[in-house]
C-alpha positions in Angstrom: 69.4 176.3 129.9 72.5 177.2 127.5 72.0 179.6 124.5 72.1 176.4 122.2 69.1 174.5 123.5 66.5 177.1 123.3 64.3 176.2 120.1 62.9 178.5 117.9 59.1 180.2 119.0 57.3 177.7 117.0 59.3 174.8 118.7 58.6 176.4 122.3 55.0 177.0 121.4 54.6 173.2 120.2 56.6 172.1 123.5 54.1 173.9 125.6 50.8 172.8 123.7 52.0 168.9 124.1 52.9 169.1 127.7 56.6 169.0 126.8 59.5 171.3 128.1 61.2 173.1 125.7 64.2 171.1 126.7 62.3 167.8 125.6 61.6 169.2 122.3 65.5 170.2 121.6 65.9 166.9 122.5 64.2 165.6 119.5 66.6 167.6 116.8 69.4 166.0 115.6 71.6 166.2 119.2 73.3 163.2 120.2 74.4 164.9 123.7 72.1 164.5 126.3 72.1 166.5 129.7 72.5 164.3 133.1 69.2 165.6 134.3 67.2 164.1 131.2 69.2 160.7 132.3 67.9 161.0 136.0 64.4 162.2 134.9 64.2 158.6 132.7 66.1 156.8 135.6 63.3 158.4 138.2 60.1 157.6 135.4 61.3 154.4 135.0 61.6 153.6 139.1 58.3 154.9 139.1 56.7 152.3 136.7 58.9 149.4 138.4 57.3 150.6 141.4 53.9 150.6 140.0 54.7 147.0 137.7 56.2 145.4 141.0 53.4 145.9 143.6 51.0 144.1 141.1 53.1 140.9 141.5 53.9 141.4 145.1 50.4 141.6 146.1 49.5 138.4 143.8 52.1 136.6 145.9 50.3 137.4 149.5 46.7 137.7 148.3 46.5 134.8 150.2 47.2 136.6 153.8 45.6 139.7 152.5 42.0 137.7 152.1 42.9 136.0 155.6 43.0 139.7 157.2 40.1 141.5 155.5 38.2 138.0 156.6 37.7 137.7 152.4 36.8 134.2 150.7 38.2 133.6 147.7 35.4 135.1 145.1 35.3 138.5 147.2 39.1 138.5 147.7 39.6 138.5 144.1 38.4 141.7 143.7 42.1 143.1 145.7 43.3 142.0 143.1 41.6 143.0 140.0 40.5 146.4 141.4 44.4 147.4 140.5 44.7 146.8 136.9 41.1 148.5 136.3 42.0 151.9 137.8 45.7 151.4 136.0 44.2 150.7 132.3 41.1 153.4 132.7 44.4 155.6 133.5 47.2 155.0 131.0 45.2 156.4 128.4 44.2 159.5 130.1 48.0 160.2 130.6 49.0 162.4 127.6 46.3 164.8 128.2 46.0 165.0 131.9 50.2 165.3 131.6 49.5 168.8 129.8 46.9 170.3 131.2 48.7 170.1 135.0 52.5 169.8 133.3 54.3 166.9 133.4 56.5 167.8 136.5 53.3 168.4 138.5 51.4 165.3 137.3 54.4 162.8 137.6 55.5 164.0 140.7 51.3 163.9 142.4 51.0 160.6 140.9 53.9 159.0 142.3 52.9 160.6 145.8 49.6 159.5 145.6 50.7 156.4 144.8 52.6 155.7 147.9 49.9 157.5 150.0 47.7 154.7 148.7 50.0 152.0 149.4 50.2 153.4 153.1 46.1 153.5 153.3 45.9 149.7 151.7 48.4 148.2 154.5 46.3 150.1 157.2 42.8 149.3 156.5 41.3 145.6 157.1 38.0 146.1 155.8 37.6 144.6 152.1 35.0 147.2 150.5 38.0 150.1 151.6 41.3 148.1 150.6 39.0 147.0 147.0 38.5 151.0 146.5 42.1 152.0 147.7 43.5 149.1 145.7 41.5 151.1 142.1 43.1 153.9 143.4 46.7 153.2 143.5 45.9 152.0 140.2 44.7 155.2 138.7 47.8 156.7 140.2 50.1 153.7 139.6 49.1 153.7 136.0 50.3 156.8 135.0 53.8 155.6 135.7 54.2 153.0 132.4 53.1 155.7 129.8 54.4 158.6 131.4 57.9 156.9 131.7 58.0 156.0 127.8 56.8 159.3 127.3 59.9 160.7 128.9 62.1 158.6 126.6 61.0 159.6 123.1 60.6 163.4 123.9 63.8 163.6 126.3 65.8 161.6 124.4 67.2 161.9 120.6 66.6 158.8 119.0 69.9 157.4 118.8 69.9 157.6 122.4 66.5 156.1 122.9 67.6 152.5 122.5 69.2 152.9 126.0 66.5 154.7 127.2 64.1 151.9 126.3 66.6 149.3 127.5 66.4 150.5 131.3 62.2 150.8 130.8 61.9 147.4 129.6 64.5 145.9 132.3 62.3 147.8 134.7 59.0 146.0 134.0 60.6 142.4 133.0 62.5 142.1 136.0 59.4 143.0 138.4 57.4 140.0 136.6 60.3 137.9 138.0 61.0 139.3 141.1 57.8 139.7 142.4 56.7 136.8 143.7 59.9 136.1 145.4 59.7 140.0 147.3 56.1 139.2 148.0 56.6 135.9 149.8 59.8 137.0 151.6 57.7 140.6 152.8 55.1 138.5 154.1 57.5 136.0 155.9 59.4 138.4 157.5 57.2 141.6 158.3 53.8 140.6 157.5 51.4 141.2 154.5 51.1 145.0 155.2 54.3 145.3 153.9 53.7 144.3 150.5 52.4 147.9 150.6 55.0 149.7 152.8 57.9 148.6 151.0 56.3 151.4 148.0 57.5 154.2 150.8 61.3 153.9 149.8 61.4 154.1 145.9 58.4 156.5 145.8 60.6 158.8 147.6 63.9 158.5 145.4 61.5 158.7 142.3 59.8 161.6 143.2 63.4 162.9 144.1 64.8 162.3 140.9 61.5 163.5 138.9 61.9 167.0 141.4 65.4 167.6 140.8 65.3 167.0 136.8 61.9 167.5 135.2 61.4 171.6 134.3 58.5 173.9 136.1 56.2 174.7 133.3 52.7 176.2 133.3 49.5 174.2 134.1 47.0 174.5 130.7 44.3 174.1 132.7 41.9 175.2 130.3 42.5 171.9 128.4 40.3 170.6 131.0 37.5 171.9 129.4 38.3 171.0 126.3 38.6 167.8 126.7 37.4 164.7 124.5 34.8 164.0 127.5 32.8 161.6 125.4 35.8 159.9 124.3 36.7 159.7 127.8 33.8 158.7 129.0 33.7 155.9 126.5 36.8 154.4 127.1 37.1 154.6 130.6 33.7 152.4 130.6 34.7 150.1 127.7 37.9 149.4 129.4 37.0 149.0 133.2 34.2 146.8 131.8 36.8 144.5 129.6 38.9 144.5 132.2 36.6 143.5 134.6 35.1 140.4 132.3 38.7 139.5 131.7 40.1 139.4 135.3 36.7 137.7 136.8 35.0 135.7 133.3 36.7 131.9 135.0 35.7 132.4 138.4 31.9 133.0 137.1 32.4 130.6 134.4 32.5 132.8 131.1 29.1 133.5 129.7 27.2 131.7 132.2 27.2 134.4 133.9 24.8 137.4 133.6 26.5 139.7 135.0 29.7 138.9 132.6 27.4 139.0 129.4 26.3 142.1 130.3 30.0 143.9 131.1 30.7 142.2 128.0 28.1 143.8 126.0 29.2 146.7 127.7 32.7 146.8 126.8 31.6 146.2 123.2 29.4 148.8 122.6 31.7 151.7 124.3 34.8 150.6 123.1 33.5 150.9 119.2 31.9 154.4 120.1 34.8 155.1 121.3 37.3 154.4 118.1 33.9 156.0 116.2 34.5 159.0 118.2 38.4 159.2 118.6 38.1 159.0 114.3 35.9 161.7 114.2 36.6 164.5 116.8 38.8 167.3 116.0 41.0 166.7 119.5 41.1 163.2 120.5 41.8 161.8 123.6 44.4 159.1 121.7 45.7 159.4 118.2 44.1 156.1 117.1 45.7 156.8 113.2 48.8 156.4 114.4 47.8 152.5 113.7 47.2 153.2 110.3 51.3 153.5 110.0 52.7 149.9 109.8 55.7 149.9 111.9 53.7 150.9 114.7 50.7 148.8 113.9 53.3 145.9 113.7 55.0 147.4 117.1 51.2 147.5 119.0 50.8 143.8 117.8 54.0 142.7 118.9 53.5 144.5 122.3 50.2 142.4 122.6 51.2 138.8 121.9 54.7 139.9 124.2 52.3 141.1 126.9 50.1 137.5 126.5 53.6 134.9 126.6 55.3 136.9 129.0 52.9 137.2 131.9 50.7 133.7 130.4 53.7 131.6 130.9 54.9 133.1 134.0 51.4 132.5 135.5 51.3 128.8 134.3 54.6 128.4 135.6 53.3 129.8 139.1 50.2 127.9 138.6 52.2 124.8 138.1 54.5 125.3 141.2 51.5 125.8 143.5 49.4 123.1 142.5 51.5 120.4 141.5 54.7 120.9 143.4 53.0 122.7 146.2 55.8 125.7 146.0 54.9 128.7 148.8 55.4 132.2 147.2 58.7 132.4 148.4 59.9 129.0 146.7 58.0 130.3 143.3 59.8 133.3 143.3 63.5 131.4 143.4 62.2 129.6 140.1 60.9 132.7 138.7 64.2 134.8 139.0 65.8 133.0 136.9 64.4 134.7 134.0 65.5 138.2 135.7 69.2 137.2 136.0 70.4 136.9 132.2 68.5 140.5 131.8 70.7 142.0 133.9 73.5 140.7 131.1 71.9 141.0 128.1 69.9 144.8 128.8 73.1 146.7 128.8 74.3 145.4 125.6 71.3 146.2 123.4 72.0 150.1 122.5 75.2 148.3 121.1 73.6 145.8 119.6 71.2 147.8 118.1 74.0 150.1 116.4 75.7 146.6 115.3 72.7 144.9 114.0 69.7 145.3 112.1 66.7 145.2 115.5 64.6 143.2 113.2 67.2 140.3 113.6 67.4 140.7 117.3 63.4 140.2 117.5 63.9 136.9 115.2 66.0 135.7 117.7 64.4 136.6 121.1 60.8 135.5 119.2 62.6 132.1 118.7 63.9 132.1 122.0 60.6 132.7 123.6 59.5 130.2 121.5 61.7 127.6 122.4 61.7 128.2 125.7 58.1 127.2 125.9 58.3 124.2 124.0 60.8 123.0 126.5 58.2 122.8 128.8 55.6 120.9 126.6 57.5 117.5 127.9 56.7 118.6 131.6 55.9 115.8 134.2 55.0 115.5 137.6 58.7 115.2 138.4 59.7 118.2 136.6 60.4 120.8 139.6 62.5 124.0 139.8 66.0 122.3 138.8 64.3 121.3 135.4 63.2 124.7 134.4 65.9 126.9 134.8 67.2 126.2 131.3 63.4 127.3 130.2 63.5 130.1 132.5 67.1 131.5 130.9 66.1 131.2 127.7 63.2 133.2 128.1 64.5 135.5 130.3 66.9 135.8 127.1 64.4 136.1 125.0 62.7 138.7 126.6 65.1 140.8 126.7 65.8 141.0 122.9 62.0 141.3 122.0 61.2 144.4 124.2 63.7 147.2 123.5 63.7 146.2 119.5 60.4 146.4 119.5 59.5 149.7 121.3 62.1 151.3 118.9 60.9 150.1 115.7 57.8 150.6 117.0 58.0 154.7 117.6 60.5 155.5 115.1 59.4 158.6 113.0 56.9 159.3 115.7 56.8 162.8 116.5 57.1 164.2 119.5 53.4 165.8 119.6 52.4 162.2 119.1 54.4 160.9 121.6 51.5 160.8 124.2 49.4 158.8 122.4 52.1 156.0 121.2 53.3 155.4 124.9 49.6 154.9 125.7 48.6 152.7 122.8 51.3 150.8 123.5 50.9 150.3 127.1 47.0 149.6 126.6 48.1 146.6 124.3 51.1 144.9 126.6 48.4 145.6 129.4 45.2 144.0 127.6 47.8 141.1 126.3 48.6 140.4 130.0 45.0 140.4 130.7 44.0 138.4 127.9 47.1 135.9 128.0 46.3 134.9 131.7 42.5 135.1 131.4 42.4 132.6 128.3 44.9 130.3 129.4 43.5 130.2 132.3 40.2 128.6 131.0 42.2 126.5 128.3 43.7 125.2 131.1 41.0 124.0 132.7 38.9 122.5 129.6 42.5 120.7 128.7 42.4 119.0 132.3 38.7 118.4 132.2 39.2 116.7 128.8 42.5 114.7 129.9 40.5 113.8 133.1 38.0 112.4 131.3 40.1 110.3 128.5 42.5 108.7 131.1 39.2 107.9 133.3 38.1 105.8 130.7 41.5 104.0 130.3 41.4 103.7 134.5 39.2 101.3 134.9 38.5 98.3 137.8 37.4 96.1 134.7 41.3 96.4 133.3 43.6 94.1 134.6 46.8 96.7 135.5 44.0 98.8 137.1 42.5 96.1 139.7 46.5 94.9 140.6 47.1 98.6 141.4 44.4 98.9 143.6 45.1 95.6 145.2 48.6 96.7 146.1 47.4 100.6 147.6 44.9 98.1 149.4 47.6 96.6 151.1 49.6 99.7 151.4 46.5 101.2 153.3 45.8 98.3 155.4 49.7 98.6 156.8 49.5 102.2 157.4 46.4 102.7 159.5 43.4 101.4 157.9 40.9 99.3 160.1 39.3 97.4 157.6 39.7 96.4 153.9 36.4 98.2 153.2 37.9 101.5 154.4 41.1 100.7 152.9 39.5 100.0 149.5 38.5 103.9 149.8 41.7 105.1 150.2 43.1 103.5 147.3 40.3 104.4 145.0 41.0 108.2 146.0 44.5 107.9 145.8 44.3 106.9 142.0 41.6 109.3 141.5 44.3 111.8 142.7 47.0 110.4 140.5 44.7 110.7 137.5 43.8 114.3 138.3 47.3 115.3 138.7 48.2 113.5 135.8 45.4 115.1 133.6 46.7 118.4 135.1 50.2 118.0 134.1 48.9 117.3 130.5 46.8 120.3 130.4 49.9 122.4 131.6 52.0 121.1 128.5 49.4 121.8 126.3 49.3 125.6 127.4 53.1 125.8 127.0 52.1 124.4 123.5 49.6 127.3 122.8 52.2 129.7 124.1 54.9 128.4 121.7 52.6 129.0 118.7 51.8 132.7 119.9 55.6 133.5 119.7 55.6 131.8 116.3 52.9 134.3 115.4 54.9 136.7 116.9 57.8 135.8 114.5 55.8 136.0 111.7 54.6 139.8 113.0 58.6 140.6 111.9 58.2 141.2 108.5 55.7 143.9 108.8 58.7 146.3 110.1 60.1 148.3 107.3 63.7 148.5 107.1 65.6 151.0 109.6 67.1 153.3 108.2 70.8 153.8 108.6 71.0 157.2 111.3 74.2 159.3 111.0 73.2 159.9 115.1 73.3 156.9 115.8 76.9 156.2 114.1 77.9 159.5 115.9 76.3 157.9 119.8 79.1 155.4 119.6 81.7 158.2 120.0 79.8 159.1 123.5 
């Protein structure tokens, strides 16, 4: 390290206390020149985050094959997908503390290696219980990747360079959700379901190599393990794990009609309330919740939550529609969803330049408007809408996502001290993940109830006492008599069944239209939060960055 990059003694102590390298501390002071090693570290950590996020989507796409391989029914097999986010949501708040104790370099590399090892083990087992445990462990190691990647961006890059780092990081997150179903379907069809776990070996090895070469060695501070906020850790882990299970399993167990869900919901409420109380009173909190008192950071956290609802909620609704109404395979669904990723290839590289030329808040306005429009374009959806008709909404959604994630993150962390980077990244990641879980759970429940309502109303109109209905039934009876029905009674039953299925499908499609309307409204709420962000100050560093 060159002499001019050596920080003062006070800064060096601060860097060690926060688990940051001396290089990281120096990066936060004015300079816009970033060494290649720092970019390699950011790229390696972002690749790790991409790998961890992609694994969720890939496994969900192949879940039916995995369930069949381990002999699990739908209810029991749901724990294969539920276990991963439980481990993930518990790991996220611990990253700041554990990375200080074990050093950032060792902590990141070890968890990347563990993630690959647990992935390989997942593809090798054939017992449901073993797979669920391994998926939870996979989530624990994978949950480290996203907040740590964000932390490295804040600590290794000066403020003028953060938009570029966040653009790279955000691209990996949004693209993983778009290409996951396509990759999962292709891997399963080509190599079998174990390949959805084995594919992590290559990106995992690249991640480990990049982090090994780019991050400075730092001494461990194992004494911090004995000084941990243990009551905060206990209440956080219990509360977030319980909440995640409620959100993942609630619909399958009929929500609060299930004693299991009621008990878990009560546990989550009590544990999280205690966690907040402990964190606000303890001297060395696990996460500094007081960051939420800063207006811009609070607005960013709210925006991340709403964006989590919208991104994953809209993708999940499209997935359900294409699988249920159009009978698409996972690979076909992936080819539809990938249209949201394509425009991001063009938009993300331009964002650092756009943010130097424009007020980032205006980018948020355009992004929320496009995301709103993409959902409202699907409000008129019918059973005839398939891949071709969904291209335009997906393109609009892709551009909207790209214009939202980077400015939102940059505005949220503007002015955040290096010592608070871990807490900031953990809080933003938790809000984004909770938004995803809340969005999927609430929209799925809303979809089912709206379908029931539409079916009831349509059934009232489709009555055998109505002339149009009788004519349609007579036409269907004649059709079935000419296509294999042996008598008029059997043909009548087939005709009634066909009408009932048509009504059910129409009710289902109308319910999907309602959910897209709700998603559009949620994005309008996100648009309203842009007024909470403070006007970003002009930065000489940002101007200087254009010269490099």
